[in-house]
Each structure stands twice: as C-alpha cells, then as structure tokens.
C-alpha positions in Angstrom: -17.3 11.3 -18.8 -15.2 8.1 -19.2 -15.1 5.7 -22.1 -13.9 2.2 -21.5 -13.1 -0.9 -23.7 -12.2 -4.4 -22.5 -10.2 -7.1 -24.2 -8.7 -10.5 -23.2 -5.0 -11.0 -24.0 -3.5 -14.4 -23.1 -5.8 -14.8 -20.3 -5.4 -11.2 -19.0 -8.3 -8.8 -18.8 -7.1 -5.5 -20.2 -9.2 -2.4 -19.5 -8.6 0.6 -21.8 -10.1 3.8 -20.1 -10.1 7.3 -21.6 -10.4 10.2 -19.2 -10.9 13.8 -20.1 -8.3 15.3 -17.6 -5.5 12.9 -18.4 -2.5 14.0 -20.4 -0.3 10.9 -20.7 -0.9 7.1 -20.8 -0.5 5.1 -17.7 -0.6 1.4 -16.9 -1.2 -0.5 -13.7 -2.6 -3.8 -12.3 -5.5 -3.5 -10.1 -6.5 -5.7 -7.1 -8.4 -8.1 -9.3 -5.3 -8.7 -11.5 -6.6 -6.8 -14.4 -4.2 -4.6 -16.5 -5.7 -1.0 -16.6 -4.5 1.4 -19.3 -5.7 4.9 -18.7 -5.1 7.7 -21.2 -6.4 11.1 -22.4 -9.7 11.5 -24.2 -8.1 12.1 -27.7 -6.1 8.8 -27.4 -7.3 6.1 -29.7 -7.9 2.6 -28.2 -5.4 1.3 -30.9 -2.7 3.6 -29.5 -3.6 2.5 -25.9 -3.3 -1.2 -27.0 0.1 -0.5 -28.5 1.3 1.1 -25.3 0.0 -1.9 -23.3 2.0 -4.2 -25.8 5.2 -2.1 -25.3 4.9 -2.7 -21.4 4.7 -6.4 -21.7 7.8 -7.2 -19.8 6.9 -4.8 -17.1 3.4 -6.5 -16.8 5.0 -10.0 -16.7 7.4 -8.9 -13.9 4.6 -7.4 -11.8 2.5 -10.7 -12.1 5.5 -12.8 -11.3 6.2 -10.6 -8.2 2.6 -10.9 -7.1 2.8 -14.7 -7.2 5.8 -14.6 -5.0 4.2 -12.4 -2.4 2.2 -14.0 0.5 -1.3 -12.6 1.0 -3.3 -12.7 4.3 -4.0 -16.1 5.7 -7.2 -18.0 4.9 -6.9 -19.8 8.2 -6.3 -18.6 11.7 -4.7 -21.1 14.1 -1.4 -21.9 15.8 0.3 -22.5 12.4 -0.7 -19.0 11.1 2.1 -16.5 10.5 1.4 -12.8 10.1 3.2 -9.9 8.5 4.7 -6.9 10.2 6.9 -4.7 8.1 7.7 -7.4 5.6 8.6 -10.1 8.1 6.5 -13.0 9.2 5.7 -13.6 12.9 3.8 -16.5 14.5 0.3 -16.3 15.8 -0.3 -17.5 19.3 -4.0 -18.1 20.3 -5.0 -17.8 24.0 -8.5 -19.2 24.6 -10.6 -17.3 27.2 -14.0 -18.1 28.6 -14.7 -14.5 29.2 -13.3 -11.0 28.4 -13.0 -9.0 25.4 -11.5 -10.1 22.1 -8.1 -8.6 21.7 -4.8 -9.1 19.7 -1.4 -7.6 20.5 2.3 -8.0 19.3 4.7 -8.9 22.0 8.3 -10.5 22.0 8.1 -11.4 18.3 4.6 -13.0 18.5 1.1 -11.9 17.6 -1.1 -13.0 20.6 -4.8 -13.4 20.1 -7.0 -13.8 23.1 -10.4 -15.1 22.1 -13.4 -17.2 23.2 -13.7 -18.8 19.8 -11.3 -18.3 16.9 -13.3 -16.8 13.9 -11.6 -15.3 10.8 -13.7 -12.3 10.6 -12.8 -11.2 14.1 -9.1 -12.0 13.6 -8.8 -9.7 10.6 -10.2 -6.7 12.4 -8.1 -7.2 15.3 -5.0 -7.8 13.1 -5.7 -4.6 11.3 -6.0 -2.7 14.6 -2.6 -4.2 16.0 -0.9 -3.2 12.7 -2.4 0.4 12.9 -1.0 0.8 16.4 2.4 -0.5 15.3 2.6 1.6 12.2 1.5 4.7 14.2 4.2 4.2 16.9 6.8 3.5 14.3 5.9 6.6 12.2 5.7 8.7 15.3 9.2 7.7 16.3 10.5 8.4 12.8 8.9 11.9 12.8 10.5 12.7 16.2 14.0 11.6 14.8 13.5 14.0 11.9 12.5 16.7 14.3 9.1 17.1 12.6 6.1 18.4 14.5 2.9 17.0 12.7 -0.3 15.4 13.5 -0.2 11.6 12.4 -3.0 9.2 11.4 -3.2 5.7 10.1 -6.2 5.1 7.7 -7.4 2.4 5.3 -7.1 3.7 1.8 -7.8 2.0 -1.5 -5.8 4.1 -4.0 -3.0 5.8 -2.1 -0.3 5.0 0.2 -0.1 8.3 2.1 -1.8 11.7 2.3 -0.5 15.1 3.5 -2.7 18.1 4.6 -0.1 21.0 4.9 -2.7 23.4 6.2 -3.3 21.3 9.3 0.2 19.7 9.3 -1.4 16.3 9.3 0.1 13.2 7.8 -2.0 10.1 7.0 -0.5 6.7 6.1 -2.2 3.7 4.6 -2.4 0.9 7.2 -1.4 -1.6 4.4 2.1 -0.2 4.6 2.5 -2.2 7.7 2.5 -5.3 5.6 5.5 -4.1 3.5 9.3 -3.8 4.4 10.0 -0.9 6.6 11.8 1.1 4.1 8.7 1.7 2.3 7.1 3.4 5.4 10.4 5.4 5.7 10.0 6.6 2.2 6.2 7.5 2.4 6.9 9.5 5.7 9.8 11.4 3.9 7.4 11.9 0.9 4.6 13.3 3.1 7.0 15.4 5.2 8.3 17.1 2.0 4.7 18.0 1.2 4.6 19.9 4.5 6.9 22.4 2.9 6.1 22.0 -0.8 2.5 21.0 -1.5 2.9 20.3 -5.2 5.0 17.8 -7.1 7.3 20.3 -8.8 11.1 20.5 -8.9 11.4 22.1 -5.5 9.4 19.2 -4.0 11.7 16.5 -5.4 14.8 18.5 -4.4 13.5 18.6 -0.9 12.5 14.9 -0.8 16.1 14.0 -2.0 17.5 15.6 1.1 15.1 13.7 3.3 15.3 10.3 1.5 18.0 10.1 -1.2 16.9 6.8 -2.5 13.4 7.9 -3.2 13.3 7.1 -6.9 14.3 3.4 -6.5 12.0 2.9 -3.6 9.1 4.5 -5.4 9.6 2.4 -8.4 9.8 -0.7 -6.2 6.5 0.3 -4.3 4.7 0.0 -7.6 5.0 -3.8 -7.4 2.8 -3.8 -4.3 -0.2 -1.9 -5.6 -2.5 -4.9 -5.3 -1.8 -5.1 -1.5 -5.0 -3.3 -0.3 -6.0 -6.0 2.1 -6.8 -4.4 5.4 
C-alpha cells in the first residue's frame, strides 16, 4: 500500500510518496520533471517536505543540468545530429526507391537508407544501431577484463544495468549509449562485480573499487542523467 501527496512549489510538482518497505528518505527527478520524495510509511509528510527543502540546491543543479543536455531530435533531416557515447555525429540520409529501411554508423556518420524519411521509423532504427554499438563496445570491454559472461542490451525505464549471477548474464540499458563512454565503463564494472558479490555490501564495493576506482564520483554524476530514458 502506498500513500501519496502532491504539492506545487515555485512551479515544480513535488510528489511525496510513502512506501511500507522503505527505510530512508530519497529524492529524485522523474522523466516528467517532477520532484519525487519517497520515504518510509512512518515518515510524516511534513518531514518529507523539510527533506525536500534541504535538497533545494541539488534539485536546482539537476534541473539546470537537464536544460543543458540535448534530447533526441524532433526532426530527422540532413541537419540532424545524433548521440553516440556523449558525442554528436551527423545524420546522412540516402533515399532508396526499394529495399529495406536501415541505419548504420560508419566513418563518423549515421547513415539512414530510406524510401521516405519518417520520424517514427528513424527512432526505431536509431535505437537498434545504438544497441549494436553498445553491445560491441561492452563485449570488447569484458574481453579486456578477462570476463566470461553473456551480454544483453535492453530498454529499461528505472535502471541502467542488471546482473544475473546464476546465469552470468549482464544486461545494459540501451540509453547508456547516449551518455559519455565512462558511464558505460562504470556500469560494466558494477555488474561484473555483482558476478562475484550479488549484494551491495562492503565486499561488493571493495571488489568494485578494484575494477573501477572512480566509481563513487561516476555514480554521483550518473544521477544527473536519470531523466534520459528516451529509447
């Protein structure tokens, strides 16, 4: 059972949500730009509001960061640029009278072969290309680490990566392909650490530190991108 209260503060929608299994108060911004404060069942809404107020600088920083970040294009033509690992690359459109719709990434360009440029087609093809690029990148990184594991790229709405130690399977969110590469490196290290230590206890973070010493700073920076669930 969940209890929820909504308020509006300086134009921001703030959602206060009580959950039975929670222990501590948490704050995040969702994909709609709402501030979501989650807390345990026994927490009062007044206490949750005070916690929200204490995080005002953090909220303002995240909102400012979002405004600086480019989102997916609302137009698909020869002036369109697309992200791959935090860098923008031009889109080149090749019109074909026949043949299947396809997109690839080659020599610093996204190349879209199409009969008629339509945004709904482009987004699906773009996601597929990024999935292939991210899979190849992660596969190479795992090989460099000497890790034998199954690798999948999925579309998630609430997590960047998942590890299934019993089947030695690592799954990455395709949206990582939009962000700078070091975030993918961190997520790979995080999920690899879970192959040895399933929980998030001290042993896990000690192991993660050997795989990716800068994990704390990178994890904190990744919180700025929680809204980037586009693909």
